[in-house]
C-alpha positions in Angstrom: 0.7 11.7 -8.1 2.6 13.9 -5.9 0.3 16.0 -4.6 -1.9 13.7 -3.1 -3.1 13.9 0.5 -2.5 9.9 0.4 0.4 8.0 1.6 0.9 6.0 -2.2 3.8 3.1 -2.7 4.6 1.3 -6.1 6.8 -2.2 -7.1 8.2 -3.5 -9.7 7.0 -6.8 -10.7 9.7 -8.7 -8.0 8.0 -6.4 -5.0 10.8 -3.7 -4.9 9.8 -0.5 -4.3 10.3 2.3 -7.2 7.9 5.1 -5.5 7.1 6.4 -2.8 4.9 9.6 -2.4 6.0 13.0 -0.5 2.8 12.1 1.4 4.1 8.7 2.7 7.6 10.4 3.1 6.9 13.7 5.3 4.9 10.4 7.3 8.6 8.2 8.0 10.2 11.4 7.6 12.9 9.5 5.0 13.3 11.1 1.4 11.2 8.6 -1.4 14.6 8.1 -2.3 15.5 6.5 1.5 12.6 4.1 0.7 13.7 2.1 -2.4 13.9 -1.2 -3.1 13.4 -3.0 0.5 14.7 0.3 2.2 11.3 1.2 3.4 11.3 -2.0 5.2 13.1 0.1 8.1 10.4 2.2 8.9 8.4 -1.1 9.6 8.6 -2.1 13.6 11.3 -4.6 14.4 8.9 -7.1 15.4 6.7 -7.0 12.4 9.0 -6.7 9.5 9.2 -10.8 8.8 5.5 -11.2 8.9 5.0 -8.3 6.3 8.0 -9.0 4.4 6.6 -13.0 4.5 3.2 -11.9 3.6 3.8 -9.7 0.7 5.9 -11.8 -1.3 3.7 -14.6 -0.5 0.2 -12.9 -2.5 2.5 -11.0 -5.1 4.0 -14.5 -6.4 0.4 -15.5 -6.7 -0.2 -12.4 -8.2 -3.2 -11.4 -6.1 -4.4 -8.0 -3.9 -3.4 -7.8 -0.4 -4.3 -6.3 2.8 -1.8 -6.4 5.3 -1.6 -4.6 8.9 1.5 -3.6 10.8 3.1 -0.9 13.1 5.0 1.7 10.8 7.0 4.6 12.6 6.1 8.1 11.9 8.6 10.7 11.8 8.6 12.0 15.3 9.5 8.7 16.2 6.2 7.4 17.7 4.3 3.6 16.2 1.0 4.2 14.3 -1.0 1.0 13.2 -1.7 0.7 9.7 -3.1 -1.1 6.6 -1.3 -1.3 3.4 -3.7 -2.0 0.0 -1.9 -3.0 -2.9 -3.3 -4.3 -6.1 -1.5 -6.1 -9.1 -0.4 -3.4 -12.0 -1.0 -4.9 -15.1 0.7 -3.7 -18.9 -0.7 -4.8 -21.9 -1.5 -8.3 -19.7 1.5 -8.5 -18.1 2.2 -8.1 -14.4 5.0 -5.0 -14.3 4.5 -4.6 -10.3 2.2 -3.9 -7.2 0.7 -0.3 -6.7 -1.5 0.8 -3.4 -1.9 3.1 -0.5 -0.8 2.8 3.4 -3.8 3.9 6.0 -3.6 4.6 9.5 -6.3 2.6 10.9 -7.4 5.2 13.8 -7.5 7.9 10.9 -9.5 5.7 7.9 -12.9 5.4 10.5 -12.6 9.0 11.7 -11.9 11.1 9.1 -13.4 8.5 6.0 -16.3 6.7 7.8 -17.2 3.2 5.6 -13.7 2.8 3.7 -12.0 0.4 6.0 -15.1 -1.7 5.2 -15.1 -0.8 1.5 -11.1 -1.9 1.4 -11.9 -5.4 3.1 -14.9 -5.8 0.7 -12.2 -5.5 -2.3 -9.6 -7.5 -0.3 -12.3 -10.7 -0.3 -12.9 -10.1 -4.2 -10.1 -12.0 -5.8 -11.8 -15.0 -3.7 -14.4 -14.6 -6.6 -12.7 -12.8 -9.6 -9.4 -13.9 -8.9 -7.8 -10.8 -9.1 -8.1 -7.1 -8.5 -6.3 -5.7 -10.7 -4.9 -2.2 -11.8 -4.5 -2.4 -15.7 -2.8 1.6 -16.0 -0.5 3.7 -14.3 -3.8 6.2 -13.5 -5.2 3.2 -11.5 -3.3 4.1 -8.6 -5.2 7.5 -8.2 -8.6 5.0 -7.7 -6.6 3.6 -4.5 -6.3 7.1 -3.6 -9.7 7.9 -4.5 -11.1 5.2 -1.5 -10.8 8.0 1.3 -12.8 10.2 -1.0 -15.7 8.7 -1.5 -17.6 10.2 2.0 
């Protein structure tokens, strides 16, 4: 999954980070190893951490997809407003974790018109379909391809 221009991540079933793409590591200026477990939270603005962690755990416990906005520190120390979208990752029908991506809010509309609206529609799907799930690890690339749709 490295080599993609998208900022991607993956967790275990308890929500602990198990993978961060090279692009996301470069964005925050920390190695993938430095972001594993809950250490990725050090790049989230201190005023947003508790809310973000609470929302993530709530949605993960319910097995739902999510879209959460927060401030993330760039490698140069500046703050960006980002949205992180995640979907359950299933293997043989069992939840093994979550996978998703991080998008800088002001970059998405400029670089990829219509993508944020698609992400918002995907996030609304669980109300009708109950869950949006990624059945295969390769489906993480489907999340990445959202930015290539236009």
